[in-house]
Every structure is written in structure tokens, then in C-alpha cells.
C-alpha positions in Angstrom: 118.9 114.4 130.4 115.4 115.8 128.7 115.2 119.1 128.9 111.5 120.3 130.9 109.8 121.7 128.4 108.6 124.9 131.3 112.4 124.7 131.9 112.8 125.3 128.7 109.9 128.1 128.5 110.9 130.0 131.9 114.7 130.1 131.6 115.0 133.7 130.6 112.4 135.3 132.9 113.6 137.7 135.1 111.6 136.9 138.1 112.1 140.3 139.9 111.4 142.8 137.2 107.9 140.8 136.9 107.2 141.2 140.8 108.6 145.1 140.6 105.9 145.6 137.6 103.2 143.7 139.3 103.8 145.8 143.3 103.6 149.4 140.9 108.0 149.7 141.3 108.4 150.0 137.5 106.1 150.5 134.5 104.7 147.6 132.7 105.6 147.0 128.9 102.4 146.7 127.6 99.1 147.1 130.1 95.9 146.1 128.3 93.0 148.2 130.8 89.1 147.9 130.5 89.0 144.6 129.6 86.4 142.3 130.5 88.2 139.1 131.6 87.7 135.6 130.6 89.1 133.9 133.5 89.3 130.1 132.2 90.7 129.0 136.0 87.3 129.9 137.7 85.1 130.2 134.7 84.0 133.7 135.2 83.9 137.0 133.3 85.1 139.8 135.7 85.0 143.5 134.2 87.1 146.0 134.0 90.2 144.3 134.5 93.8 145.4 133.5 96.8 143.4 132.7 100.3 143.9 133.2 103.0 142.7 131.3 106.9 142.7 131.4 109.6 140.8 129.2 107.0 138.8 127.4 105.5 137.6 131.1 102.0 138.4 132.9 102.9 140.7 136.1 99.7 141.7 136.9 96.1 140.9 136.4 92.7 142.5 138.4 91.8 145.7 139.2 93.1 148.8 137.3 96.6 149.5 138.4 97.6 152.9 137.1 100.7 152.5 139.2 102.5 150.5 136.5 101.8 151.9 133.1 104.4 154.8 132.9 105.4 156.9 129.5 106.8 154.2 127.9 103.9 151.9 128.5 102.2 150.5 125.4 98.2 150.8 126.5 95.3 149.0 124.9 91.8 150.3 125.7 89.8 146.9 125.5 87.1 149.3 126.4 84.7 146.5 127.1 85.8 144.0 124.9 86.9 140.5 126.5 90.1 139.3 126.7 91.0 135.3 126.6 93.6 133.2 126.2 95.5 132.5 123.4 94.1 129.8 121.5 96.3 126.2 121.6 96.1 123.8 119.3 96.9 120.3 121.2 97.1 118.3 118.4 98.5 118.9 114.7 100.4 118.2 111.1 102.2 121.1 109.8 104.6 118.8 108.1 102.6 118.6 105.0 101.2 120.7 102.3 103.3 123.9 102.8 105.3 125.5 105.3 105.6 126.4 108.5 106.1 130.0 107.9 103.0 130.3 105.6 100.6 128.1 107.8 101.0 130.0 110.4 100.2 133.7 108.4 97.0 132.2 108.7 97.3 130.6 111.7 98.4 133.3 113.9 95.4 135.7 112.5 92.0 133.7 114.7 94.0 134.4 117.8 96.4 131.3 117.6 99.2 131.6 119.7 100.7 127.6 120.3 100.7 124.6 118.5 101.8 121.1 119.1 102.9 119.4 115.5 103.1 115.6 115.1 106.9 115.5 113.4 106.3 111.7 112.3 106.5 113.1 108.4 109.7 114.4 107.9 111.7 110.9 110.0 111.5 108.2 107.1 112.5 110.3 104.2 115.4 112.4 106.0 115.9 110.6 109.5 116.9 112.2 112.5 118.9 115.2 110.9 115.3 115.6 108.5 113.4 116.1 111.9 115.5 118.4 113.6 115.4 120.7 110.8 111.6 120.4 110.7 111.7 121.3 114.3 114.1 123.9 114.0 111.5 126.0 111.1 109.6 126.1 114.1 111.5 128.3 116.5 111.7 131.9 116.5 108.4 132.1 115.4 105.5 134.8 116.3 103.8 131.9 118.3 105.4 128.8 120.4 106.0 125.8 118.5 106.3 122.3 120.2 106.5 118.6 118.6 106.2 115.1 119.4 109.1 112.4 118.6 107.9 110.4 115.5 106.4 107.3 116.5 107.5 105.9 113.1 104.2 103.1 113.2 104.4 102.1 109.7 103.1 98.9 107.5 106.7 99.6 105.8 109.5 97.2 107.7 112.4 99.7 107.2 110.5 103.2 107.9 109.0 101.6 110.8 113.3 101.1 112.4 114.5 103.5 114.5 117.4 103.9 116.6 116.2 104.3 120.4 119.7 106.6 120.3 117.2 108.9 117.4 114.4 109.3 119.8 116.6 109.8 122.7 118.1 112.4 121.0 114.4 114.5 119.9 113.1 113.5 123.7 116.0 116.2 125.1 115.0 118.7 123.4 112.4 121.2 125.4 110.6 121.7 121.9 109.6 117.8 122.1 106.8 117.2 124.4 106.3 113.4 124.0 105.8 110.6 121.9 103.3 111.2 119.1 100.3 109.4 118.0 101.3 105.2 118.3 98.9 103.2 116.6 97.4 101.0 119.4 97.0 98.1 117.1 100.3 98.0 116.2 101.2 98.1 119.8 99.0 94.9 120.9 100.7 93.6 117.4 104.3 94.3 118.3 104.8 95.3 121.3 108.5 94.0 121.7 109.4 96.9 118.9 107.4 99.9 120.1 107.1 98.8 124.1 110.8 100.2 124.2 110.3 103.6 122.5 107.2 104.4 125.3 109.3 103.3 128.1 112.2 106.3 126.9 109.9 108.6 126.5 108.4 107.9 130.4 111.6 108.1 131.6 112.5 110.8 130.2 109.3 112.6 131.7 107.1 112.7 129.2 104.1 112.2 127.8 102.6 109.0 125.5 100.2 110.8 122.7 97.8 108.0 121.7 95.4 106.7 118.8 92.8 104.4 119.7 90.6 104.2 117.1 87.9 101.1 116.8 89.6 100.1 120.3 87.4 99.3 123.0 86.9 96.9 125.9 90.1 95.3 126.9 92.5 96.0 124.0 91.4 99.7 125.2 92.7 99.0 128.9 95.7 97.4 127.7 96.8 100.1 125.5 95.5 102.8 128.1 98.0 100.6 130.9 101.4 101.1 128.3 101.2 104.5 130.2 99.1 106.6 126.9 97.8 109.9 127.9 95.4 111.2 125.4 93.2 110.3 122.5 92.0 111.7 118.9 90.4 109.4 117.2 86.4 109.0 118.8 84.0 110.0 116.8 80.5 109.5 119.0 79.9 111.2 122.2 80.3 107.2 124.2 83.5 106.8 122.7 84.9 110.2 124.3 83.2 109.2 127.5 84.5 105.6 127.3 88.4 107.3 127.2 87.3 110.2 129.8 86.5 107.7 132.5 90.0 105.7 131.9 91.7 108.3 132.3 92.8 109.9 128.7 92.5 113.5 127.6 90.4 113.4 125.0 90.5 115.7 121.5 87.9 116.3 119.5 88.9 116.6 115.3 87.7 119.3 113.6 90.4 120.0 110.9 90.4 118.9 107.4 90.8 115.4 107.7 88.0 114.5 109.9 85.5 116.6 111.7 83.6 115.1 114.6 83.0 118.1 116.5 79.0 117.7 115.6 78.3 114.5 116.7 80.1 114.4 119.9 78.9 117.6 121.5 76.3 115.1 122.7 79.1 114.4 125.5 77.5 117.8 127.0 74.7 116.0 127.9 75.9 113.5 129.6 77.1 115.6 133.0 80.7 114.5 132.6 82.8 116.9 133.6 85.0 118.4 130.4 88.2 119.6 132.2 89.6 117.1 130.1 88.3 117.7 127.1 90.1 118.9 124.1 89.3 121.1 121.0 92.2 120.2 118.1 92.5 119.9 114.6 94.6 116.9 113.7 96.2 119.3 110.5 94.5 121.4 108.5 94.5 121.8 104.5 95.7 125.3 103.1 92.5 125.8 101.8 90.3 125.3 104.5 93.3 127.4 106.7 92.6 130.2 104.6 88.2 129.8 104.0 87.9 128.7 107.4 90.1 130.2 109.8 92.5 127.6 112.7 91.4 127.1 116.4 88.8 130.4 116.8 86.7 128.3 113.9 86.8 125.4 116.4 85.4 127.3 119.4 83.2 129.0 117.0 81.4 125.6 116.2 81.8 124.4 119.8 79.4 126.9 120.9 77.2 127.1 118.2 76.8 122.9 119.1 75.7 123.6 122.0 78.2 123.9 124.5 79.2 126.5 127.2 81.3 129.6 125.5 83.9 129.6 128.8 84.0 125.7 128.4 84.8 126.3 124.8 87.4 128.0 125.0 88.8 126.1 127.8 89.0 123.4 125.5 91.4 125.3 123.7 93.4 126.5 125.8 93.6 125.8 130.0 92.9 122.1 129.0 95.6 121.7 126.4 98.3 123.1 128.8 96.7 121.3 131.9 97.4 118.1 129.5 101.2 118.5 128.2 101.9 119.8 131.5 102.0 123.6 130.2 100.3 125.3 132.4 102.5 126.9 134.8 103.1 129.3 132.2 100.4 129.0 129.1 96.7 128.8 128.9 95.4 131.5 130.9 95.5 135.0 131.5 97.7 135.1 134.9 100.5 137.0 136.9 103.9 134.7 135.6 102.2 133.0 132.8 103.7 134.2 129.2 101.5 137.4 127.8 99.8 135.2 124.9 95.8 136.9 124.8 93.6 137.1 122.4 91.0 140.6 122.2 87.5 139.4 121.0 84.2 141.5 120.8 82.9 139.2 123.2 82.1 135.7 124.5 80.1 134.8 122.1 82.1 136.3 119.2 84.8 134.5 119.1 86.0 136.8 116.2 90.3 137.9 117.0 90.7 142.0 116.8 94.1 141.9 119.0 96.2 139.1 119.6 99.4 139.6 121.8 101.7 136.3 121.8 104.9 136.4 124.1 103.4 139.5 125.4 104.0 141.5 121.5 100.7 142.1 119.6 101.1 140.3 116.5 97.9 140.6 115.1 95.8 143.8 115.4 92.4 144.1 113.4 92.8 142.0 111.7 96.2 142.3 110.3 99.9 140.1 110.8 101.6 142.6 112.3 104.9 140.6 113.1 105.4 138.0 109.8 106.4 134.7 110.6 110.2 133.2 109.5 110.8 131.8 106.9 113.5 128.6 107.5 116.5 128.3 105.8 116.5 124.3 105.1 119.1 121.8 104.7 120.6 120.5 101.4 119.4 117.4 102.4 115.4 118.3 103.6 115.6 119.5 99.9 116.7 116.6 98.3 114.9 113.9 99.8 113.6 111.9 96.2 116.5 109.1 95.6 115.4 107.1 92.8 118.5 105.4 91.1 117.0 105.1 87.5 114.1 106.8 85.9 110.7 104.6 86.2 109.8 102.8 83.1 106.4 100.8 82.2 107.5 98.0 82.9 108.5 98.6 86.2 104.7 98.8 87.2 103.9 94.8 85.1 102.2 92.3 87.2 103.7 89.2 85.9 102.0 85.9 86.4 103.8 82.4 86.9 101.7 80.4 84.7 99.4 80.8 81.6 96.3 81.9 82.4 93.5 84.1 80.5 92.2 85.3 84.2 93.9 85.3 87.7 91.8 86.3 91.0 93.5 89.3 92.7 93.0 90.5 96.3 92.6 93.8 95.5 92.2 97.5 97.3 88.9 98.4 97.6 88.2 102.0 97.9 85.1 102.4 100.6 85.3 106.1 101.0 87.7 108.8 100.4 90.0 107.4 102.8 88.9 104.0 104.1 89.7 100.5 101.9 88.6 97.6 102.7 89.8 94.2 100.6 88.3 92.6 97.8 88.8 89.8 95.0 88.0 89.9 91.7 89.2 88.9 88.5 91.6 90.3 86.2 92.4 89.7 82.7 96.1 88.5 81.8 97.1 90.0 78.6 101.0 89.1 77.5 102.0 87.1 80.4 100.7 89.8 82.9 97.7 91.2 85.0 96.0 94.4 83.4 93.6 96.6 85.0 89.8 97.3 84.3 90.1 100.5 83.5 85.7 100.2 82.9 85.0 98.3 86.2 86.8 101.3 87.7 90.0 99.1 88.4 93.5 100.6 88.0 97.0 99.9 88.9 98.6 101.8 92.7 102.0 101.4 93.4 104.2 102.7 96.7 107.6 103.6 95.1 110.5 104.5 97.5 112.0 107.2 97.5 114.5 107.3 100.4 115.2 104.0 102.7 115.6 101.6 99.6 115.4 103.6 96.7 113.4 102.4 93.1 111.8 99.2 95.6 108.1 98.9 94.0 104.9 97.4 95.7 102.4 97.3 92.9 98.8 96.2 93.3 95.3 97.3 92.1 92.5 99.6 93.7 89.2 100.3 92.4 86.4 102.8 93.5 89.1 106.0 92.5 87.2 107.3 89.4 89.8 107.8 87.2 89.2 106.8 83.4 92.5 108.1 81.8 96.0 109.0 82.6 97.8 109.1 86.3 98.2 110.7 89.2 101.4 110.5 92.0 102.3 112.3 95.3 105.7 112.0 97.5 104.2 113.1 100.5 102.6 109.5 101.3 101.4 108.9 105.7 104.0 107.0 107.3 106.1 105.7 104.6 108.8 106.8 102.5 107.1 106.3 99.4 105.9 108.1 96.5 102.6 106.5 96.0 100.6 106.2 92.1 97.7 105.4 90.8 96.5 105.3 87.1 95.4 103.9 84.2 98.2 103.7 81.9 101.7 102.1 82.9 103.3 104.6 80.7 101.8 107.1 82.8 102.8 106.2 85.8 105.8 106.2 85.3 106.3 109.5 83.7 104.3 110.8 87.2 107.0 109.2 89.0 110.2 110.8 87.3 107.9 114.3 87.4 107.8 113.7 90.7 111.6 112.9 90.9 112.8 115.5 89.2 110.5 118.8 91.1 112.2 116.9 94.4 109.0 116.5 95.4 105.6 117.0 94.7 102.0 116.2 93.3 101.1 115.7 89.5 98.9 114.5 86.8 99.9 113.1 83.9 98.5 111.9 80.4 99.8 110.7 77.5 102.9 111.7 79.2 102.5 115.0 79.3 102.0 117.1 82.9 98.8 117.9 82.7 98.7 119.9 86.5 101.3 119.7 89.0 102.7 121.3 92.4 106.4 121.4 93.3 106.4 120.5 97.4 110.5 120.2 97.5 110.8 120.8 101.8 111.4 117.0 102.7 109.3 115.8 99.3 106.7 116.6 101.5 105.6 120.6 101.6 105.5 123.6 99.1 107.6 126.5 99.7 105.3 129.2 97.5 103.2 131.1 99.3 99.9 129.9 100.7 98.1 131.2 98.0 99.9 129.8 95.1 100.3 126.3 96.5 96.8 127.0 96.9 96.0 127.5 93.4 98.1 124.6 92.9 96.0 121.9 94.8 92.9 123.5 93.2 94.4 123.0 89.5 95.0 119.1 90.5 91.8 118.9 91.9 90.3 120.1 89.1 92.2 117.7 86.4 91.5 114.8 88.4 87.1 115.4 88.8 87.8 116.2 84.9 88.8 112.6 84.5 86.5 110.9 86.9 87.7 111.2 90.8 84.9 112.7 93.1 87.2 112.8 96.0 86.8 115.6 98.1 90.5 116.1 98.7 92.1 113.7 95.8 95.6 113.8 96.8 94.5 112.8 100.6 92.6 110.0 99.3 95.3 109.0 97.3 98.8 109.7 100.6 96.6 108.0 102.9 96.6 104.5 100.8 100.5 103.9 102.7 99.1 105.0 106.1 99.3 102.4 109.1 96.0 103.6 110.8 93.1 104.3 108.9 91.4 100.6 107.6 92.2 98.1 106.2 93.8 97.4 103.4 97.0 99.6 102.5 99.7 99.2 100.1 103.8 100.1 100.7 107.2 99.1 98.3 106.8 96.0 100.0 102.9 95.4 98.5 100.0 94.9 100.5 99.3 94.7 104.2 96.4 94.5 105.9 95.7 96.7 108.8 93.3 93.9 110.9 96.6 91.8 111.2 99.7 94.1 110.2 100.7 90.9 107.8 101.3 91.0 104.3 99.1 89.8 101.7 99.5 88.0 98.4 98.1 90.1 95.4 97.0 86.8 93.1 94.9 84.5 95.1 94.8 81.6 92.8 94.1 81.2 89.1 90.3 82.3 88.0 88.0 78.7 87.3 
């Protein structure tokens, strides 16, 4: 039977001790006094408040309560500053880029005390054991870290397979709150494959997280009717309102993948109730995390865009906790809740001066006092790039069956840094193989399976990358078990994939067979275990070298790894070849002989 998360959190709580502290019969472990308390339950700011804790839980909130303060009590004088609940990120991805212990160093500095991360990335490359290893890497940290189980929606047939028993195992864990984002197109296209996973989740008493980008009307209703509880994909106030009216909790993204808050802020002018509106990151890249911050940055922006400051804090605390049925233990400052608090100068100046998590001071004056725990990864999680042999240039050769000077091919047209379209072009044939046209910004792209069917390769063409020489590759492809590589030269593409194999995961730029820039990502082939600052240096060097070779995307690795993704329109590639997200079907590369 699945463990309910509230029970998971409260199993060690000593209620009698909490009551004794509240009654003044025993001293508090920690007391915050002279605080302007933001009560997220009523929307009030209450002056001159005291908050007393015991064993990491709040025992008393109210007027100064001297009886609970004794010699052994740690006393923090807020001196009229504002105390707010710790922030909660309800939708993020911390399996990609850097290991969680490195990201958490910066996440906790700004006052985030709980995160809920997707756990889909490890499953295609390391299976159930890899997901459990990832979940365990998030435990024993200074803040609370929860996960959602992988729904495993993928354009790759093999990566999309997941025994129901694996899902049930994950749903039985207290750290797992539900099933992660399930793309609406896939659910409507393949209900027989995905509905059993949704039903198993609901039977376990857990949530179904949504992903309804582009769904409207009947299709949106059908999707929500499956039991979907939330969506983080709306990009306009009207899309938000439509989903709120249909009973969803709506998460407004303001992270590294998309920044939708400015456009969505117009929702405040509609008069709609915002109690189901949530702020979330959907993942923050290492450089953004260091330069901008985390949830505190989003709350500040919400205030700047016109949201009432109290409402902005509620959207990053209580609203999130209510969605995940965690409001009995987190999300607000009240007796019986976990002692997660942030002291800020005032309600409009969201800058963490002191961060308290589980009753412990973990940040003081901007300095992290309790460092995140470094996880000892299992051997299998550090050896997920399993190619049967070295790749050779011929592995990317696209032969034609009949003689021709040109053929008409279907290619991926890179419309923006993330969105693609399907296009048709004529390409030359030389020595029986279709060639790129670098002068027309048409180069090869390939997805090489590194885990499920090692070495199986799907090769096609992409237009719009701007790459003028060399190749670049990354093992952290979205929703798949692939290494994704683009290049102007088959030999450089092979060298790039081989280098990633040698690194056991990472990103690399190759030219004329030489490594120009690289970042090792050996943890599941998805994350660097270097100090975050060194990871940023590696990513910046890769971006700089690609810019010198004509690639102008703001995050060239993100553009690359999304080419295997099953959520962003429209034409994608996996080890099987091209797949259209419009109907979920494979598409032939060669259309016909050019006339």
C-alpha cells in the first residue's frame, strides 16, 4: 500500500512535546520574536509575533510567549522584519545539468525549503534502480525534496515502456507525490498504454500532474476528465483562466525553459480567485540559479508585475501545499506545521536574511550554514552510456536505394530555439548517399541509443542551427535513452558520440576530430558532479565555442536535447528516426526522387 506523504512526514513528530511547549510547560528549541508575521491563511500581516518550535515543528504562534523561552532556547529577534513561510517549488527538474547537492547550495539561499521534482529523466537510461538512486540523492538534505514518478511518455517506443510494477513500487514511497507530467497528446493518442498508469496512481491516493500545452475545448476537457490535477503549460492569462475554471491548479512558469509570468500577470485584472494559482520554475539552469536565484526571484517578479505581495507569497507557499495535500504540514506558519520560515526585510522586499528549515537555521545573512549532503551514487548510475562499439562515420551515412542526383527529404526545421516544424527540401546525392547542405544551414542530426538498444541510430537532417563546422553532442536528451548529435561532418559526429562514451555522459564540441570544449556529466549521463561554478564554466565554454561556429541559440545544449522531446511541437527524432507530434507517428526521411 502506498505511504501517504503526510504520514511520511509526521511519523517522528512528538505531539505531546509540541503541546507542552505551546502551554509553556517546557522550553522551545528555537523562538523567533518581534516578528511581523505573514499569515498566509488569512492574508494578514500580524505585528509583534513570536514563533516557538520544538524538534523541527512549530508549537506556538502568537503574542510574545516568554514562558516557552529558557536558557537552552535559541532566540532570533526579527526586530520588526517580516517572517514568511519557506517557499515551495511545485514543479522542477533537478536531475539534469548538475547533481542536486550542488544545485541545492543556491536553491536554499533564497528561502526555498521544499521542492517537488520530476524523476522522469533517469528512467530511460537506468530504469527503476536509477530513479530510486535519484530519489535517494534528494533525501537527508537541509530542505525537503519530493518527486513525481515518471509517466514515461516518449517518441521512442522502447523508452516509453514501463512495467506497471515499477510505477507501483515508486508510488509506494512517501517521497513520491504522484505521477509526473503526462503529455495530453500522448494520452489521447494512446489511452490503452497510459490510462492504466493514471488509474494505478489514483488508486494509490496520489496525484496526476498535467501537461496540456495547446489543448483547448473538448480535448482539454477529455484530458482533465482522466483525473489530471494541474498544469504548468499555460502561456497566457486566458489559458490560465480556462484551466482554473475547469478545476486545475495552474502553475505559472518562470524558469530557464520558459518565462511566462509577465504575460500571465494580466490574470489579476480578471477578478478570478487566485487560490489555485501557483508559481513554479519548471527547472533552472545552473547559470540562472547563480545569477538570478530561485523561487525568491519569481516571487519578486510577481510583485513587480502587479500581484499583491501577500498573494505572491501565497502562490509560492500555501497554494502549492494545498495542491499536493501537504498543507497539513507545510505551506504556512502555524502550530503543528513544520518549522520552515524565512525572515525578509518586509513583504515587498523578498530577500532572504535568515532561512529556517525543519526548525534549523540553514542560512544566515546570505551564507549557507548547513551544506547539502553529497550522495554516493550507485555504480550502475555512473555507467549508463553502453555503446557496443566505437561509432564510425559510416554510421551516419544515409544511403539511397536508387540512383539519383537529388532526392526530396523531410527535415526538422528549427523555427525557434525550442519549436520545430516539418519541411521538405531537395538534397544532393553523392556516391549513393544523401549529403548535407551546410551553405543552406542544413546539417545532419542523429539520435544514438545508449541504454535500451545500444548503438541503434536514427539519422536525419535539421535546418536552422547555424553550425558552420564540426559537431556537438549531449547524452542528456529529453524523454529518451539517446545521445543526440548534430554536425557538418560525419567523422566529427562519430568522434563526438565516442567522446561522450568515454566520459560516460556529457556534452562535447568536436572539430576535425579534436575536442574543442566539453563537460563531463557522469551521473546517469545527465548531470555533472563538479562544483556548480565549474559546471557553469564548462557550459559557458561550450556555448562560446558553438557561437564561434555560428550557433546563435541562447542555450545551444537545451535546443539540442529537446530534439528528442515528446512535448514541444512538432517534428522530433529518436533512435527510430523522425516522429511527428501531431499524430505521434513515424515519418519517412526520403519522400521521393527530386524531379
